[in-house]
C-alpha positions as a printed NumPy array, in Angstrom:
array([[  8.859,  33.387, -20.157],
       [  9.11 ,  31.445, -23.428],
       [  8.67 ,  33.403, -26.69 ],
       [  5.565,  32.944, -28.837],
       [  5.942,  31.275, -32.227],
       [  3.901,  31.788, -35.373],
       [  0.783,  29.664, -35.479],
       [  1.938,  27.785, -38.558],
       [  5.23 ,  26.767, -36.93 ],
       [  3.491,  25.562, -33.794],
       [  0.968,  23.605, -35.845],
       [  3.736,  21.951, -37.869],
       [  5.649,  20.973, -34.747],
       [  2.504,  19.631, -33.129],
       [  1.657,  17.6  , -36.204],
       [  5.152,  16.122, -36.18 ],
       [  4.902,  15.034, -32.557],
       [  1.45 ,  13.584, -32.988],
       [  2.217,  12.037, -36.329],
       [  5.363,  10.375, -35.014],
       [  3.289,   8.708, -32.334],
       [  0.944,   7.202, -34.903],
       [  2.828,   6.5  , -38.124],
       [  5.109,   3.564, -37.443],
       [  4.515,   0.395, -39.447],
       [  0.832,  -0.474, -39.02 ],
       [  1.13 ,  -4.14 , -38.254],
       [ -1.449,  -4.748, -35.542],
       [ -4.577,  -3.915, -37.482],
       [ -5.793,  -1.68 , -34.668],
       [ -5.123,   1.587, -36.462],
       [ -2.539,   2.998, -34.051],
       [  0.515,   1.572, -35.776],
       [  2.132,  -0.167, -32.788],
       [  2.236,  -3.623, -31.293],
       [  3.913,  -2.844, -27.953],
       [  5.549,  -0.23 , -25.737],
       [  9.046,  -0.033, -24.275],
       [  9.482,   2.565, -21.542],
       [ 12.475,   3.749, -19.498],
       [ 12.404,   6.113, -16.547],
       [ 11.861,   6.646, -12.835],
       [  8.876,   6.695, -10.467],
       [  6.874,   8.937, -12.792],
       [  6.766,   5.943, -15.158],
       [  7.376,   2.901, -12.921],
       [  4.34 ,   0.593, -12.927],
       [  5.725,  -1.945, -10.463],
       [  9.473,  -2.507, -10.749],
       [ 10.39 ,  -0.84 ,  -7.453],
       [  8.213,  -3.389,  -5.655],
       [ 10.835,  -6.009,  -6.481],
       [ 13.963,  -4.151,  -5.335],
       [ 15.289,  -5.51 ,  -2.014],
       [ 16.711,  -2.101,  -1.106],
       [ 13.242,  -0.511,  -1.021],
       [ 12.192,  -2.551,   2.016],
       [  9.256,  -4.3  ,   0.431],
       [  8.488,  -1.797,  -2.285],
       [  8.614,   1.535,  -0.496],
       [  5.651,   3.851,   0.117],
       [  3.963,   3.002,  -3.194],
       [  3.445,  -0.555,  -1.95 ],
       [  1.14 ,   0.66 ,   0.838],
       [ -2.274,   2.351,   0.972],
       [ -3.476,   4.926,   0.104],
       [ -1.402,   4.547,  -3.088],
       [ -3.57 ,   3.252,  -5.922],
       [ -6.843,   4.052,  -4.164],
       [ -8.474,   6.026,  -6.982],
       [ -8.308,   3.612,  -9.92 ],
       [ -6.814,   0.264,  -8.954],
       [ -8.324,   0.286,  -5.428],
       [ -5.046,  -1.129,  -4.154],
       [ -1.323,  -0.332,  -4.261],
       [  0.322,  -1.48 ,  -7.508],
       [  3.74 ,   0.105,  -7.127],
       [  2.674,   3.223,  -9.018],
       [  3.638,   6.421,  -7.195],
       [  0.183,   7.981,  -7.42 ],
       [ -3.377,   7.527,  -6.26 ],
       [ -4.093,   5.931,  -9.638],
       [ -2.74 ,   5.812, -13.157],
       [  0.476,   7.399, -14.421],
       [  0.87 ,   9.448, -17.592],
       [  2.354,   6.415, -19.351],
       [ -0.769,   4.401, -18.458],
       [ -2.973,   6.999, -20.119],
       [ -0.775,   7.129, -23.225],
       [ -0.884,   3.335, -23.551],
       [ -4.67 ,   3.356, -23.138],
       [ -5.071,   6.174, -25.651],
       [ -3.053,   4.179, -28.184],
       [ -5.281,   1.161, -27.462],
       [ -2.369,  -1.027, -26.422],
       [ -2.004,  -3.549, -23.589],
       [  0.049,  -2.363, -20.634],
       [  3.668,  -3.54 , -20.844],
       [  4.93 ,  -5.818, -18.087],
       [  7.312,  -4.425, -15.431],
       [ 10.696,  -6.012, -16.138],
       [ 11.387,  -7.04 , -12.546],
       [  7.973,  -8.643, -12.058],
       [  9.417, -12.053, -12.888],
       [  9.12 , -12.39 , -16.666],
       [ 11.602, -14.8  , -18.206],
       [ 10.186, -15.668, -21.63 ],
       [  9.283, -13.875, -24.839],
       [  5.611, -14.434, -24.034],
       [  6.008, -12.436, -20.817],
       [  7.072,  -9.406, -22.866],
       [  4.799,  -9.799, -25.884],
       [  3.241,  -6.414, -25.017],
       [  6.608,  -4.752, -24.44 ],
       [  8.283,  -3.931, -21.166],
       [  8.339,  -1.185, -18.558],
       [ 11.946,  -0.757, -17.434],
       [ 11.391,   2.318, -15.246],
       [ 12.273,   2.081, -11.564],
       [ 11.163,   4.441,  -8.825],
       [ 14.195,   6.318,  -7.512],
       [ 16.29 ,   5.55 , -10.584],
       [ 18.811,   8.089, -11.822],
       [ 20.045,   8.786, -15.321],
       [ 23.641,   8.554, -14.141],
       [ 25.165,   5.561, -12.377],
       [ 25.414,   5.744,  -8.55 ],
       [ 29.214,   5.867,  -8.776],
       [ 28.939,   9.361, -10.291],
       [ 27.318,  10.608,  -7.095],
       [ 29.346,   8.511,  -4.688],
       [ 32.461,  10.235,  -5.989],
       [ 30.878,  13.537,  -4.972],
       [ 29.832,  12.45 ,  -1.496],
       [ 26.197,  11.845,  -2.486],
       [ 24.022,   8.753,  -2.228],
       [ 21.313,   7.765,  -4.681],
       [ 17.895,   6.529,  -3.57 ],
       [ 18.26 ,   3.14 ,  -5.29 ],
       [ 21.237,   1.462,  -6.991],
       [ 19.573,   1.6  , -10.42 ],
       [ 20.302,   3.897, -13.334],
       [ 19.694,   4.072, -17.075],
       [ 22.717,   1.81 , -17.52 ],
       [ 20.858,  -0.987, -15.708],
       [ 17.675,  -0.36 , -17.671],
       [ 19.629,  -0.543, -20.922],
       [ 21.022,  -3.967, -19.978],
       [ 17.497,  -5.165, -19.149],
       [ 16.287,  -3.847, -22.482],
       [ 19.003,  -5.806, -24.29 ],
       [ 17.933,  -8.931, -22.421],
       [ 14.326,  -8.507, -23.572],
       [ 15.379,  -7.835, -27.164],
       [ 17.269, -11.117, -27.229],
       [ 14.207, -12.943, -25.921],
       [ 11.821, -11.467, -28.475],
       [ 13.481, -12.559, -31.69 ],
       [ 15.536, -15.492, -32.939],
       [ 17.247, -13.414, -35.628],
       [ 18.52 ,  -9.883, -35.976],
       [ 15.991,  -9.242, -38.757],
       [ 13.133, -10.472, -36.593],
       [ 14.193,  -8.388, -33.613],
       [ 14.557,  -5.237, -35.705],
       [ 11.101,  -5.786, -37.179],
       [  9.671,  -5.951, -33.652],
       [ 11.507,  -2.789, -32.633],
       [ 10.256,  -0.94 , -35.724],
       [  6.645,  -1.696, -34.772],
       [  7.122,  -0.6  , -31.146],
       [  6.631,   2.735, -29.406],
       [  9.591,   3.765, -27.235],
       [  9.315,   6.237, -24.351],
       [ 12.664,   7.257, -22.859],
       [ 11.836,   9.118, -19.687],
       [ 10.994,  11.17 , -17.886],
       [ 14.384,  10.564, -16.275],
       [ 16.706,  12.925, -14.406],
       [ 14.481,  14.17 , -11.586],
       [ 16.225,  11.937,  -9.071],
       [ 19.645,  13.072, -10.258],
       [ 18.669,  16.609,  -9.298],
       [ 16.877,  15.595,  -6.091],
       [ 19.866,  13.581,  -4.868],
       [ 22.102,  16.577,  -5.457],
       [ 19.799,  19.249,  -4.038],
       [ 18.817,  17.237,  -0.965],
       [ 22.546,  16.592,  -0.538],
       [ 22.976,  20.348,  -0.001],
       [ 24.635,  21.211,  -3.292],
       [ 23.725,  24.625,  -4.647],
       [ 21.664,  24.96 ,  -7.794],
       [ 24.739,  26.372,  -9.504],
       [ 26.75 ,  23.273,  -8.605],
       [ 23.982,  20.943,  -9.748],
       [ 23.716,  22.781, -13.061],
       [ 27.153,  21.432, -13.983],
       [ 25.651,  17.911, -13.966],
       [ 23.183,  18.693, -16.771],
       [ 25.498,  17.743, -19.682],
       [ 26.216,  14.394, -18.025],
       [ 22.533,  13.668, -17.343],
       [ 21.436,  14.627, -20.846],
       [ 24.339,  12.613, -22.235],
       [ 23.054,   9.505, -20.447],
       [ 19.587,  10.017, -21.957],
       [ 21.102,  10.521, -25.381],
       [ 23.052,   7.284, -24.995],
       [ 19.839,   5.306, -24.362],
       [ 18.131,   6.894, -27.368],
       [ 21.098,   5.861, -29.497],
       [ 20.89 ,   2.365, -28.043],
       [ 17.24 ,   1.827, -28.961],
       [ 17.72 ,   3.309, -32.424],
       [ 20.62 ,   0.916, -32.981],
       [ 18.291,  -1.925, -31.981],
       [ 15.813,  -0.869, -34.681],
       [ 13.469,   1.641, -33.012],
       [ 11.796,   4.009, -35.467],
       [  9.618,   6.013, -33.036],
       [ 11.15 ,   7.352, -29.844],
       [  9.397,   9.817, -27.525],
       [ 11.631,  11.653, -25.048],
       [  9.819,  13.558, -22.269],
       [ 11.508,  16.631, -20.851],
       [ 12.07 ,  17.696, -17.259],
       [  9.172,  18.729, -15.021],
       [  9.282,  22.131, -13.238],
       [ 11.464,  21.288, -10.24 ],
       [ 10.629,  24.582,  -8.576],
       [  6.97 ,  23.566,  -8.309],
       [  7.683,  20.329,  -6.416],
       [  6.271,  20.492,  -2.845],
       [  9.215,  18.438,  -1.563],
       [ 11.771,  20.979,  -2.76 ],
       [  9.62 ,  23.947,  -1.806],
       [  9.376,  22.557,   1.726],
       [ 13.118,  21.891,   1.789],
       [ 13.959,  25.498,   1.041],
       [ 11.079,  27.031,   3.01 ],
       [ 12.396,  29.486,   5.56 ],
       [ 15.987,  28.592,   4.776],
       [ 18.817,  30.936,   3.969],
       [ 21.493,  30.859,   1.327],
       [ 21.601,  31.794,  -2.308],
       [ 18.87 ,  29.342,  -3.313],
       [ 16.162,  30.562,  -0.925],
       [ 13.468,  33.206,  -1.356],
       [ 13.473,  33.271,  -5.141],
       [  9.815,  32.718,  -6.084],
       [  7.769,  33.394,  -9.188],
       [  4.875,  35.713,  -8.224],
       [  2.408,  34.021, -10.606],
       [  3.017,  30.405,  -9.66 ],
       [  4.688,  30.494,  -6.263],
       [  7.347,  28.138,  -7.638],
       [ 11.063,  28.624,  -7.031],
       [ 12.514,  30.417, -10.022],
       [ 16.045,  29.135,  -9.621],
       [ 14.948,  25.515,  -9.55 ],
       [ 12.708,  26.009, -12.559],
       [ 15.598,  27.657, -14.374],
       [ 17.574,  24.458, -13.741],
       [ 14.751,  22.381, -15.26 ],
       [ 14.547,  24.668, -18.287],
       [ 18.317,  24.496, -18.713],
       [ 17.985,  20.694, -18.773],
       [ 15.233,  20.92 , -21.396],
       [ 17.247,  23.227, -23.632],
       [ 20.233,  20.873, -23.474],
       [ 17.986,  17.866, -24.121],
       [ 16.449,  19.506, -27.176],
       [ 19.854,  20.367, -28.595],
       [ 20.845,  16.706, -28.172],
       [ 17.65 ,  15.53 , -29.856],
       [ 18.183,  17.921, -32.761],
       [ 21.641,  16.412, -33.313],
       [ 20.205,  12.907, -33.137],
       [ 17.563,  13.777, -35.727],
       [ 20.268,  14.891, -38.122],
       [ 22.17 ,  11.661, -37.505],
       [ 19.066,   9.471, -37.905],
       [ 16.752,  11.122, -40.453],
       [ 14.633,   7.998, -40.824],
       [ 13.656,   7.922, -37.142],
       [ 10.701,   9.795, -35.655],
       [ 12.391,  11.281, -32.596],
       [ 10.085,  13.57 , -30.639],
       [ 10.197,  15.647, -27.503],
       [  7.294,  15.526, -25.034],
       [  6.759,  18.865, -23.265],
       [  6.048,  18.093, -19.603],
       [  7.28 ,  21.362, -18.133],
       [  4.514,  23.568, -19.565],
       [  1.875,  20.904, -18.998],
       [  2.55 ,  21.153, -15.259],
       [  3.123,  24.907, -14.998],
       [ -0.112,  25.566, -16.875],
       [ -2.002,  23.826, -14.057],
       [ -0.018,  25.513, -11.312],
       [ -0.604,  29.   , -12.686],
       [ -4.308,  28.449, -13.467],
       [ -5.518,  25.431, -11.434],
       [ -9.212,  26.326, -11.612],
       [ -9.124,  26.298, -15.382],
       [ -8.222,  22.606, -15.303],
       [-10.51 ,  21.583, -12.46 ],
       [ -8.001,  21.716,  -9.595],
       [ -8.235,  23.484,  -6.251],
       [ -6.545,  26.835,  -5.756],
       [ -3.64 ,  25.236,  -3.889],
       [ -1.641,  23.469,  -6.614],
       [  1.6  ,  23.351,  -4.614],
       [  0.179,  21.362,  -1.696],
       [  0.403,  17.57 ,  -1.544],
       [ -2.849,  15.629,  -1.259],
       [ -1.273,  12.91 ,   0.862],
       [  1.176,  13.692,   3.635],
       [  1.558,  14.989,   7.147],
       [  3.475,  18.213,   6.894],
       [  0.663,  20.75 ,   6.931],
       [  1.403,  24.317,   5.9  ],
       [  1.346,  25.563,   2.314],
       [  2.995,  22.415,   0.904],
       [  1.724,  19.67 ,   3.256],
       [  5.07 ,  17.912,   3.026],
       [  7.372,  16.444,   5.621],
       [  9.716,  13.512,   4.986],
       [  9.043,  12.17 ,   8.486],
       [  5.338,  11.896,   7.642],
       [  5.543,  10.882,   3.984],
       [  2.407,   9.542,   2.308],
       [  1.741,   5.979,   3.406],
       [  3.621,   6.354,   6.695],
       [  2.18 ,   6.657,  10.187],
       [  0.834,  10.136,  10.798],
       [  0.167,  10.87 ,   7.13 ],
       [ -3.333,  11.327,   5.771],
       [ -4.766,  11.663,   2.28 ],
       [ -7.149,  14.349,   1.079],
       [-10.773,  13.401,   0.469],
       [-10.772,  14.196,  -3.269],
       [ -7.368,  13.551,  -4.914],
       [ -8.649,  14.72 ,  -8.309],
       [ -8.691,  18.286,  -6.941],
       [ -4.94 ,  18.189,  -6.295],
       [ -1.948,  18.355,  -8.633],
       [  0.583,  16.708,  -6.313],
       [ -0.233,  13.353,  -4.766],
       [  2.55 ,  12.994,  -2.195],
       [  4.743,  16.052,  -2.67 ],
       [  6.957,  14.31 ,  -5.216],
       [  4.578,  12.61 ,  -7.654],
       [  1.382,  13.644,  -9.405],
       [ -2.22 ,  12.617,  -8.842],
       [ -4.031,  10.559, -11.451],
       [ -5.932,  13.701, -12.464],
       [ -2.696,  15.593, -13.094],
       [ -1.193,  12.593, -14.896],
       [ -4.2  ,  12.539, -17.225],
       [ -3.627,  16.196, -18.056],
       [  0.086,  15.551, -18.689],
       [ -0.716,  12.628, -21.005],
       [ -3.231,  14.746, -22.888],
       [ -0.603,  17.471, -23.333],
       [  1.787,  14.924, -24.827],
       [ -0.859,  13.516, -27.162],
       [ -2.004,  16.987, -28.154],
       [  1.523,  17.58 , -29.401],
       [  2.499,  20.753, -27.622],
       [  5.893,  21.632, -29.077],
       [  8.975,  22.654, -27.158],
       [  8.626,  26.343, -26.394],
       [ 11.673,  27.078, -24.255],
       [ 13.752,  28.418, -27.125],
       [ 14.19 ,  27.758, -30.835],
       [ 11.925,  24.805, -31.686],
       [ 13.652,  21.557, -32.626],
       [ 13.792,  20.495, -36.231],
       [ 11.306,  17.719, -36.82 ],
       [ 12.361,  14.778, -38.958],
       [  8.813,  14.19 , -40.191],
       [  5.647,  16.225, -40.451],
       [  2.578,  14.065, -40.825],
       [ -1.117,  14.403, -40.14 ],
       [ -2.551,  12.966, -36.936],
       [ -5.101,  10.321, -38.003],
       [ -8.692,  10.234, -36.885],
       [ -7.856,   7.277, -34.618],
       [ -5.797,   9.611, -32.443],
       [ -8.799,  11.83 , -31.807],
       [-10.612,   8.764, -30.554],
       [ -7.604,   7.939, -28.413],
       [ -7.509,  11.353, -26.762],
       [-11.216,  11.233, -26.092],
       [-10.787,   7.716, -24.746],
       [ -8.707,   9.04 , -21.852],
       [-10.853,  12.113, -21.274],
       [ -8.775,  14.832, -22.942],
       [-10.661,  18.076, -23.503]])
């Protein structure tokens, strides 16, 4: 597992992550330092964009009950029973929720609170990358599309370059999580983990390109979440269950997760952190921080009771597969034959692919608590600042322990 670092080093890294989230130009008078949020990503961050894609057949599963039942009491396009991690972060920072880009906004007023550009099923790499390898993406949307949409919004928000850069400097940017679908497309397409590993530099390169893009536009605070533990995903566990080949039967005895798939996720996170370290050197005036999602999830999986979850963290709450993972694509959550558990807050996985609101809250708290990257040498932080008292209020606001 990851090595332990001296307490002082961990504290400094944590302070940098937390400080970067709270020390942009304080222009809103609310004490958090930001006026709006811009977020890129996939279904772990999508708050409604996939609802408006024709190729999803009316929005996909997240447009149907029981999605949204816990908090919104109706489907909103979020792939969960309730709020996503990004929702909790926005609420903790006491900011309005940004509008989904595809929801119909056409004016600057529509995006006065920022914009959510994430799309469920989106990949980091363009579909053509996978088509050339005999693979098909879930939706024809990638980070390249989201970057174009971002540029469109930037043009709407300011009449001059100076005005637009001022807006960007007072905004919080979240680039990701993105990349899960790149790996799912490849793994479901029967490539071996070793073959998929060769895609990591390309995927990380696409993320790096977006970070460069927003910095060029004037962003001064950019949060980049890492990869989740792929080997703990019920969908992939069910895919490999009982199968043969080099990728089967390799499980961690503590978590029950597939070691080889988690190694792929950790390889992605190491490459991402190296890229971020290079970007920090190139842009010393930008607070560029890494959000550790991998350990936030594996902590729950290894010790679910400690965090209030049932002792079956690898089983989906909603689905129709039964067995240890309760996952079957023919009875996916929201489809005929699928049922939801009585108490979603006791489960980590909502539908075998996405997290419950309870798990998303824990993930958001881990980000706000500033857990540093611990999969290798820690990244060099561009700034080390104290987390203000307002942040403590923010964490308590969303129920962080």
